[in-house]
C-alpha positions in Angstrom: -32.3 197.1 293.6 -34.8 196.4 290.8 -36.2 193.4 288.9 -34.2 190.5 287.5 -34.6 192.1 284.0 -33.3 195.5 285.3 -30.3 193.8 287.0 -29.5 191.9 283.8 -29.7 195.1 281.7 -27.5 197.0 284.3 -24.9 194.2 284.2 -24.9 194.2 280.4 -24.4 197.9 280.3 -21.7 198.1 282.9 -19.8 195.1 281.6 -20.3 196.3 278.0 -17.9 199.3 278.4 -14.8 197.3 279.4 -15.7 194.9 276.6 -16.0 197.9 274.2 -12.5 198.9 275.2 -11.1 195.4 274.5 -12.9 195.5 271.1 -11.3 198.8 270.3 -7.8 197.6 271.4 -8.0 194.2 269.5 -9.2 196.0 267.2 -12.5 194.6 265.8 -15.1 196.9 264.2 -17.9 194.3 264.0 -17.4 193.3 267.7 -17.4 196.9 268.7 -20.6 197.5 266.8 -22.4 194.6 268.6 -21.2 195.7 272.0 -22.1 199.3 271.4 -25.6 198.2 270.4 -25.8 196.2 273.7 -24.9 199.2 275.8 -27.3 201.5 273.9 -30.2 199.1 274.3 -29.5 198.3 278.0 -29.2 202.0 278.8 -32.4 202.8 277.0 -34.3 200.0 278.8 -33.2 201.1 282.2 -34.2 204.7 281.5 -37.6 203.6 280.2 -38.1 201.6 283.4 -37.1 204.5 285.6 -34.6 202.1 287.2 -33.1 202.9 290.6 -29.8 201.7 289.3 -29.7 204.5 286.7 -30.0 207.1 289.5 -27.2 205.4 291.5 -24.9 205.6 288.5 -25.1 209.3 288.3 -24.0 209.5 292.0 -20.7 207.8 291.2 -19.8 210.0 288.2 -21.1 207.6 285.6 -24.2 209.6 284.6 -25.9 209.6 281.2 -23.7 212.1 279.4 -20.5 210.5 280.7 -21.5 207.1 279.4 -22.1 208.5 275.9 -18.8 210.4 276.0 -16.9 207.3 276.9 -18.5 205.3 274.1 -17.5 208.1 271.6 -13.9 208.2 272.9 -13.7 204.4 272.5 -14.8 204.8 268.9 -11.9 207.3 268.4 -9.6 204.7 269.9 -10.9 202.1 267.6 -10.2 204.3 264.6 -6.6 204.8 265.8 -6.1 201.1 266.3 -7.4 200.4 262.8 -4.7 202.8 261.4 -7.1 205.5 260.5 -5.3 208.1 262.7 -4.0 209.9 259.6 -7.3 209.6 257.6 -9.8 212.4 257.2 -12.5 210.3 258.9 -10.5 210.3 262.1 -10.4 214.1 262.2 -14.0 214.3 261.2 -15.0 212.0 264.1 -13.0 214.0 266.6 -14.5 217.3 265.3 -18.0 215.8 265.3 -17.9 214.6 268.9 -16.3 217.9 270.2 -19.0 219.9 268.4 -21.7 217.5 269.5 -20.6 217.7 273.1 -20.5 221.5 272.8 -24.2 221.5 271.8 -25.1 219.9 275.0 -24.6 223.1 277.0 -27.1 225.4 275.0 -29.5 222.5 274.7 -29.5 221.8 278.5 -29.7 225.6 279.2 -32.7 226.1 276.9 -34.6 223.1 278.3 -34.0 224.3 281.8 -35.1 227.9 281.0 -38.3 226.7 279.2 -39.2 224.5 282.2 -38.5 227.2 284.7 -40.3 229.9 282.9 -43.4 227.7 282.3 -43.5 226.7 286.0 -46.4 228.4 287.6 -46.2 230.0 291.1 -49.4 228.0 291.8 -50.8 225.0 289.9 -54.6 224.3 289.9 -57.2 221.8 289.0 -61.0 222.5 288.5 -60.3 226.3 288.6 -61.1 228.5 285.6 -58.0 230.5 285.0 -58.3 230.2 281.3 -60.8 233.1 281.1 -58.7 235.3 283.4 -55.2 235.0 282.0 -53.4 233.8 278.9 -51.6 230.5 279.4 -50.0 229.3 276.1 -49.8 225.7 275.0 -46.8 223.6 276.2 -44.0 223.0 273.8 -44.4 219.8 271.7 -43.9 216.8 274.0 -41.2 215.5 271.7 -39.0 218.5 272.5 -38.9 218.3 276.3 -39.8 214.7 277.3 -36.6 212.9 278.1 -34.8 215.6 276.2 -31.3 214.8 277.4 -31.6 211.2 276.2 -33.0 212.3 272.8 -30.2 214.8 272.3 -27.4 212.3 273.2 -28.9 209.5 271.1 -28.4 211.7 268.0 -24.8 210.4 268.1 -26.1 207.1 266.7 -25.9 208.5 263.2 -22.2 209.4 263.6 -21.6 206.1 265.3 -23.1 203.9 262.6 -21.5 205.9 259.8 -18.1 206.0 261.3 -18.2 202.2 262.0 -19.2 201.5 258.4 -16.3 203.6 257.2 -13.9 202.0 259.7 -14.7 198.5 258.4 -13.6 199.5 254.9 -10.2 200.5 253.6 -10.9 203.8 251.8 -14.6 204.9 251.5 -15.4 207.7 254.0 -18.8 208.7 252.7 -20.9 206.8 255.3 -18.8 208.3 258.1 -19.3 211.9 256.9 -23.0 211.4 256.2 -23.4 210.2 259.8 -21.3 213.0 261.2 -23.3 215.5 259.2 -26.6 214.1 260.4 -25.5 214.1 264.1 -24.2 217.6 264.1 -27.0 219.0 261.9 -29.8 217.4 263.8 -28.2 218.6 267.1 -28.2 222.2 265.8 -31.8 221.9 264.6 -32.9 220.5 268.0 -31.3 223.5 269.8 -32.9 226.0 267.3 -36.3 224.3 267.7 -36.2 225.1 271.5 -35.3 228.8 271.1 -38.9 230.1 270.3 -40.2 228.7 273.6 -37.9 230.6 275.9 -39.6 234.0 275.7 -42.5 236.0 274.3 -46.0 234.6 274.0 -44.8 231.0 274.5 -44.4 231.5 278.2 -47.1 232.1 280.9 -47.6 235.4 282.6 -45.4 236.5 285.5 -46.1 235.3 289.1 -47.9 238.4 290.1 -50.4 238.1 287.3 -51.1 234.5 288.0 -51.6 235.1 291.7 -54.0 238.0 291.0 -56.0 235.7 288.8 -56.2 233.0 291.5 -57.3 235.7 294.0 -59.9 236.9 291.5 -61.3 233.3 291.3 -61.2 232.9 295.1 -63.2 236.1 295.4 -65.9 234.8 293.1 -66.0 231.2 294.4 -65.8 232.1 298.1 -64.5 228.8 299.5 -65.7 228.0 303.0 -64.0 224.7 303.9 -60.4 223.9 303.0 -58.6 220.5 303.1 -54.9 221.3 303.5 -52.2 218.8 302.8 -48.4 218.6 302.6 -46.2 215.5 302.3 -44.1 213.4 300.0 -45.4 211.8 296.8 -45.8 208.5 298.6 -48.2 210.1 301.1 -50.7 211.1 298.4 -53.1 208.4 299.6 -53.6 210.3 302.8 -55.3 213.2 300.9 -56.9 210.9 298.3 -58.9 209.1 300.9 -60.7 212.5 301.8 -61.6 213.5 298.2 -65.0 211.9 298.1 -65.9 213.3 301.5 -64.9 216.8 300.3 -67.2 216.3 297.3 -70.1 215.6 299.6 -69.7 218.7 301.8 -72.6 221.0 302.2 -70.2 224.0 302.1 -68.0 225.2 299.2 -64.9 223.0 299.4 -61.3 223.8 298.4 -58.2 221.6 298.5 -54.8 223.3 299.1 -51.6 221.2 298.4 -48.1 222.3 299.1 -46.1 219.9 296.8 -46.3 219.5 293.1 -45.6 215.8 293.5 -48.8 215.4 295.5 -50.8 217.2 292.8 -49.4 214.9 290.2 -50.5 211.9 292.3 -53.9 213.3 293.2 -56.9 211.1 292.3 -59.5 212.5 290.0 -61.9 214.9 291.8 -64.5 217.6 291.1 -63.3 219.7 294.0 -61.2 222.8 293.2 -57.5 222.3 293.9 -54.7 224.8 294.4 -51.1 223.7 294.8 -49.0 226.4 296.4 -45.4 225.4 296.9 -44.3 228.8 298.2 -45.1 229.8 301.8 -45.3 233.5 301.0 -47.7 232.8 298.1 -49.9 230.7 300.4 -50.0 233.3 303.2 -50.9 236.0 300.7 -53.9 234.1 299.1 -57.2 235.7 299.8 -58.8 233.0 302.0 -60.9 235.5 303.9 -64.2 233.5 303.3 -62.8 230.2 304.6 -64.1 229.3 308.0 -62.9 225.7 308.5 -59.5 224.2 307.6 -59.0 220.5 307.8 -55.6 218.9 308.2 -54.9 215.2 307.2 -51.3 215.1 308.5 -49.1 216.7 311.1 -46.3 218.4 309.1 -44.2 221.5 309.5 -45.8 223.4 306.6 -49.1 223.4 308.4 -47.9 226.6 310.2 -48.5 228.6 307.0 -52.2 228.2 307.4 -52.5 227.7 311.1 -51.4 231.3 311.6 -54.7 232.5 310.1 -57.1 233.4 312.9 -60.2 233.9 310.8 -60.7 230.2 310.3 -61.0 227.3 312.8 -58.4 224.5 312.4 -59.2 220.8 312.7 -57.0 217.7 312.6 -58.8 214.9 310.8 -55.9 212.6 310.2 -55.7 209.8 307.6 -56.8 206.7 309.5 -57.8 205.5 312.9 -55.6 203.0 314.7 -53.6 202.4 317.9 -50.4 203.7 316.4 -48.5 206.5 318.2 -49.3 208.9 315.3 -52.9 208.8 316.4 -52.0 210.7 319.6 -49.3 213.0 318.3 -48.8 215.9 320.9 -48.7 218.3 317.9 -52.4 217.8 317.7 -53.0 220.3 320.5 -52.3 223.2 318.1 -55.6 222.7 316.4 -58.9 224.2 317.6 -60.5 220.7 317.4 -59.5 217.1 316.8 -62.0 214.9 315.0 -62.0 211.2 315.6 -64.1 208.4 314.2 -65.5 207.2 317.5 -65.1 207.0 321.3 -61.8 205.1 320.9 -60.0 208.1 319.5 -61.2 210.3 322.4 -60.0 207.7 324.9 -56.6 207.4 323.2 -55.9 211.1 323.8 -57.1 210.9 327.4 -54.8 207.9 328.1 -51.8 209.5 326.2 -52.3 212.8 328.1 -50.5 214.9 325.4 -52.4 218.1 326.0 -55.5 217.7 323.7 -58.5 218.7 325.8 -61.5 216.4 325.8 -63.9 219.2 325.0 -61.9 219.9 321.8 -62.5 216.3 320.5 -65.5 215.7 318.2 -66.6 212.2 317.0 -67.6 212.3 313.4 -67.3 208.7 312.2 -65.4 207.6 309.1 -67.1 208.9 305.9 -64.7 206.9 303.8 -66.1 203.6 305.0 -69.6 204.2 303.5 -68.8 201.9 300.6 -68.3 198.9 303.0 -71.4 196.8 303.1 -72.6 195.2 306.4 -72.9 191.4 306.7 -76.1 189.7 305.8 -74.9 186.2 306.5 -73.8 183.5 304.1 -76.5 182.1 301.8 -77.2 178.4 302.3 -75.0 176.2 300.1 -74.8 172.4 299.9 -72.0 170.7 301.8 -70.2 169.5 298.8 -69.9 172.8 296.8 -71.7 175.7 295.2 -74.2 174.1 292.9 -77.2 176.0 294.3 -75.5 178.5 296.5 -71.9 179.5 297.1 -69.0 178.8 299.4 -68.3 181.2 302.2 -65.5 183.5 301.1 -62.5 184.2 303.4 -60.2 187.1 302.5 -56.6 186.8 303.6 -55.1 190.3 303.5 -51.8 190.4 305.3 -49.9 193.7 305.7 -46.3 194.0 304.6 -43.1 193.4 306.6 -42.4 197.0 307.4 -39.0 198.7 307.7 -37.9 197.6 311.2 -37.9 193.8 310.8 -40.3 193.3 313.6 -41.7 189.7 313.3 -45.0 191.1 314.6 -45.6 193.3 311.6 -46.9 190.6 309.2 -48.2 187.1 309.4 -47.0 186.3 305.9 -43.6 184.9 306.8 -44.4 182.8 309.9 -48.0 181.9 309.5 -49.2 182.8 305.9 -48.8 179.4 304.4 -50.3 177.6 307.3 -53.4 179.9 307.2 -53.9 179.4 303.5 -53.4 175.6 303.7 -56.0 175.3 306.4 -58.4 177.5 304.4 -58.1 175.7 301.0 -58.5 172.3 302.8 -61.4 173.4 304.9 -64.5 171.1 305.1 -67.1 172.2 304.4 -65.2 174.2 301.7 -64.6 177.9 301.6 -63.3 180.2 298.9 -60.0 182.0 299.5 -59.2 185.5 298.2 -55.5 186.3 298.8 -54.8 190.1 298.5 -51.3 190.9 299.8 -50.1 194.5 300.6 -48.4 196.0 297.5 -45.2 196.5 299.4 -44.8 192.9 300.3 -41.3 191.6 299.7 -39.8 195.0 299.1 -37.7 194.8 302.3 -37.6 191.2 303.4 -36.6 188.4 301.0 -38.3 185.9 303.3 -41.6 187.9 302.9 -41.2 187.9 299.1 -40.5 184.2 299.0 -43.5 183.4 301.3 -45.7 185.5 299.1 -44.7 183.5 296.0 -45.3 180.2 297.8 -48.7 181.4 299.0 -49.6 182.5 295.5 -48.6 179.1 294.1 -50.6 177.4 296.8 -53.7 179.3 296.0 -53.4 178.8 292.3 -52.8 175.1 292.7 -55.9 174.8 294.9 -57.9 176.7 292.3 -56.9 174.4 289.6 -57.8 171.3 291.7 -61.2 172.8 292.5 -61.9 173.5 288.9 -61.4 169.8 288.1 -63.6 168.7 291.0 -67.0 167.6 289.8 -68.7 168.7 293.0 -68.2 172.3 291.9 -70.3 173.6 289.0 -70.6 177.0 287.4 -72.8 178.8 284.9 -70.4 179.1 281.9 -72.9 181.2 279.9 -73.2 183.8 282.7 -69.4 184.0 283.1 -69.0 184.5 279.4 -71.5 187.3 279.4 -69.7 188.9 282.4 -66.3 188.7 280.6 -67.9 190.3 277.6 -69.1 193.1 279.9 -65.6 193.5 281.3 -64.2 193.9 277.8 -66.8 196.5 276.9 -66.3 198.5 280.1 -62.5 198.4 279.9 -62.6 199.6 276.3 -64.9 202.5 277.3 -62.7 203.4 280.3 -59.6 203.4 278.1 -61.5 205.6 275.7 -62.4 208.0 278.5 -58.9 208.0 279.9 -57.6 209.0 276.5 -59.9 212.0 276.2 -57.7 215.1 276.3 -54.6 213.0 276.9 -51.9 214.0 279.3 -51.3 217.7 279.5 -48.0 218.9 278.2 -46.8 220.5 281.4 -47.9 222.1 284.7 -49.0 225.3 283.0 -51.2 223.6 280.4 -52.7 221.3 283.0 -53.6 224.3 285.1 -55.2 226.0 282.2 -57.2 223.0 281.0 -57.6 221.2 284.3 -61.3 221.7 284.8 -62.8 218.3 285.2 -65.7 217.2 283.0 -68.3 216.4 285.6 -70.3 214.1 283.3 -67.2 212.2 282.3 -66.1 211.9 286.0 -69.5 210.5 286.9 -69.5 208.1 284.0 -66.1 206.8 285.0 -67.4 206.2 288.6 -70.4 204.4 287.2 -68.3 202.3 284.9 -65.9 201.3 287.7 -68.9 200.1 289.8 -70.1 198.1 286.8 -66.6 196.7 286.2 -66.4 195.6 289.8 -69.8 193.8 289.6 -68.9 192.1 286.3 -65.5 191.1 287.6 -66.9 189.0 290.4 -69.4 187.4 288.0 -66.7 186.5 285.5 -65.4 183.5 287.4 -67.1 180.9 289.6 -68.2 181.9 293.1 -66.1 179.0 294.5 -62.8 179.8 292.7 -59.8 180.6 294.9 -58.1 183.7 293.6 -54.9 185.9 294.1 -55.8 189.6 293.7 -53.0 192.1 293.2 -53.0 195.5 291.6 -55.3 198.5 292.1 -58.5 196.7 290.9 -60.6 195.3 292.5 -60.1 197.5 295.5 -59.7 196.3 299.0 -63.2 197.5 300.0 -64.6 195.5 297.0 -62.9 192.4 298.4 -64.5 193.2 301.8 -67.9 193.3 300.3 -67.7 189.9 298.6 -66.1 188.2 301.6 -67.7 186.7 304.7 -64.7 186.8 306.9 -61.1 188.1 306.9 -57.7 187.1 308.2 -55.2 189.9 308.5 -52.6 191.6 310.7 -52.6 194.7 312.9 -53.1 197.6 310.4 -55.8 200.0 309.3 -57.2 197.1 307.2 -58.6 195.5 310.4 -60.1 198.8 311.6 -61.8 199.3 308.3 -63.1 195.7 308.0 -64.8 196.1 311.4 -67.2 198.4 309.7 -68.7 195.4 307.9 -69.6 193.6 311.2 -68.2 190.4 309.7 -66.1 187.9 311.6 -62.4 188.4 311.4 -59.1 187.0 312.7 -55.8 188.7 313.5 -52.5 186.9 313.8 -50.3 187.4 316.8 -47.2 187.0 314.7 -44.9 188.4 317.4 -46.3 185.8 319.9 -46.8 188.2 322.7 -49.8 186.2 324.0 -53.5 186.6 323.3 -54.3 188.7 326.4 -51.4 191.1 326.0 -52.2 191.3 322.2 -55.7 192.4 323.0 -54.5 194.9 325.6 -52.1 196.6 323.2 -54.5 196.6 320.2 -58.1 197.8 320.5 -59.0 196.5 317.1 -58.5 192.8 318.1 -60.9 192.9 321.1 -63.6 191.2 319.0 -61.2 189.1 316.8 -60.3 185.5 316.7 -56.7 185.7 317.6 -54.4 183.3 315.7 -51.1 181.8 316.8 -48.5 181.3 314.1 -49.7 177.7 313.6 -53.2 179.0 312.9 -54.8 176.3 315.1 -57.6 178.7 316.1 -58.8 179.2 312.5 -61.6 176.7 313.0 -63.3 179.2 315.3 -63.5 181.8 312.6 -64.9 179.3 310.0 -67.5 178.1 312.5 -68.7 181.7 313.0 -68.9 182.2 309.2 -70.9 179.0 308.6 -73.3 179.3 311.6 -74.2 182.6 313.2 -75.2 180.7 316.3 -71.6 179.5 316.7 -70.3 183.1 316.7 -69.6 184.1 320.3 -68.0 187.4 319.2 -71.0 188.8 317.3 -72.1 191.1 320.1 -68.5 192.1 320.8 -68.0 193.1 317.2 -71.1 195.3 317.3 -69.9 197.0 320.4 -66.3 197.4 319.1 -67.6 198.9 315.8 -69.5 201.5 317.6 -66.6 202.2 319.9 -64.1 202.6 317.1 -66.2 204.1 314.3 -69.2 205.7 316.1 -72.9 205.0 315.6 -74.4 203.9 312.2 -77.1 206.6 312.5 -76.9 209.3 311.5 -74.6 208.5 308.6 -71.0 209.5 309.0 -71.1 212.1 306.2 -74.1 213.7 308.0 -72.1 213.8 311.3 -69.1 215.2 309.4 -71.2 218.0 307.7 -72.7 218.9 311.0 -69.3 219.2 312.7 -68.1 221.5 309.8 -71.2 223.7 310.1 -70.9 223.9 313.9 -67.3 224.9 313.8 -67.9 227.4 311.0 -70.4 229.1 313.3 -67.8 229.3 316.0 -65.3 230.9 313.5 -67.9 233.4 312.4 -68.8 234.3 315.9 -65.1 234.9 316.7 -64.7 237.1 313.6 -67.7 239.2 314.3 -66.6 239.7 317.9 -63.1 240.7 316.7 -64.5 243.2 314.3 -66.7 244.7 316.9 -63.8 245.1 319.3 -61.7 246.7 316.6 -64.5 249.1 315.7 -65.3 250.0 319.3 -61.8 250.5 320.5 -60.3 254.0 320.4 -56.9 252.6 319.5 -54.3 254.6 317.7 -54.2 254.1 313.9 -51.1 251.9 314.1 -52.7 249.4 316.5 -55.9 249.3 314.4 -54.0 248.6 311.3 -52.1 245.8 313.0 -55.5 244.1 314.0 -56.9 244.6 310.5 -53.9 243.1 308.8 -54.5 239.8 310.7 -57.1 239.0 308.1 -55.8 237.0 305.2 -55.8 238.4 301.7 -53.4 241.4 302.4 -50.1 241.0 300.5 -47.9 242.0 303.4 -45.6 239.1 303.8 -41.9 239.8 303.2 -39.6 237.7 301.0 -37.7 236.6 304.1 -40.8 234.9 305.5 -40.9 232.2 302.8 -40.2 229.2 305.1 -42.5 230.2 307.8 -39.8 230.6 310.4 -40.8 234.1 311.1 -44.6 233.4 310.8 -46.4 234.5 313.8 
């Protein structure tokens, strides 16, 4: 429902309107003015926050324009109650608000027309369309950004002027000045939009844009495509593959189907085409593509799967024991690529129609950033004067949507885990990094998170006052200075070019500056290094937000406690000891049977009594009975360390591209050798993409064969 501040603002706004009516009926111009200001400010705050409550109000016929209209009508009522019904200011107010409301129609129509006409049939990044077609600048941001709010708020001039006149017996000058400003500025706003509706202010027609994209495709000749469709919340599923695509030996291309995904795409140097329309996608010239990679099983995949000249591969967006990892839909692909042997075995056990010979093990290229464990440096028993405390990361997942107590440890076991860690002897450092969705569904999870945060912060304060723990204040000061310098430079780089005015302008100017992109990557690595040096190596810490990233926390930790999720599967790449909580209390043996990733874990009950086994393994490798099991499980889940996963991935792409080429050569030879009638030959030839033969009725792919 929103934060406490949003709920307060919503309450003030909703209760403000009945109060406004009472102020109008009393009548009291000063009280009306105060209450009107409250409703204006609360409404504005909720819109700036993008509050869910604002969206709900529009569903119950209390949308933005209605709220402004009610406030204006109540002002008319106030004038009548103050005996101004026969005064010129009363008629001026009525005429003003009627005219002002009438201006909303042309204003809304023009804004809609401009946005529609500037919407591209395809949106791109890192593709040079600027040299091929003319795409004009976007209208000034001030004209279109939150345009409805800006237009409606012009009534403030009339409101203030009329209220000033209403509080006096005879002067009407303030009222008519306000009326004139409201209507005049409204007319000017409408007139300012008119030039952007047609002419050279709008991009070329769809056919011209699509021809330019095809021209770029013909010159670039993409060979490997990453295809993705989904909601804006699923953008992480394609983002995790961007670095891998940048490291391909072949020419890569990313094809997206939703504008929301493009808007949430992480920075990349790979060319990107967002094609919302199925017909437009099926008519793109992708004749040079030999391998198509799919990160999710969605209905829109059919628009590319229908192309026979490329081989299609499901690569997914994670490796776990979830049912999604053995989706029967996967048998539509030519191959399914898994990280290690575990993925192959899952399909064999599930028996959903995916043949073993169509499964290729390629490792997980995304995990290259995770460093392997070198053991904990020696440190004195009392603290970290000459070494450092072992670091234990507690990274619970969130509560999920179904209320299953086995989803997360945070409610039933979180506090007990953290209490044991902060009181451990010899001491350890605790990093607490909760899932960003924690508490969004369950109040109990949110409350537990706040208690754990308070517990960690209290323990950190106590440790800072403990004379056994010492730190190099000078080194930390230098690290903090580095952080400030790096953050300033990152902010400077982020501001270069600014946000593009709209989709068309972003498409025109969306070619990434490779040098800038590389500098940002280098600075982020430097920031991460400086961050960990900016506070003592023994300090407990709560880590929220995007930075430092989860893998950065992996690299500074010596062990982890978590729940069943992809976090555990990824942490296994480090080879470090880890523990997983059986929050659902199904029993250790059954827990292992159901979840491959816990076979080499210390399994915790909700009272965390087994936590000592994890700490013993961290402090003394000789007391680590699961070390060999972790190595075996890592290989089983993620494949061998050598060759590197990206090498395996590139080889799989190259091998499959050869298969696609062999198929295409064979097909062409059969077409050339056959003495088929012209109609049959034409049908075979048109199976190659790049021919604009799709009909308008084929847009949703229902008729796609």
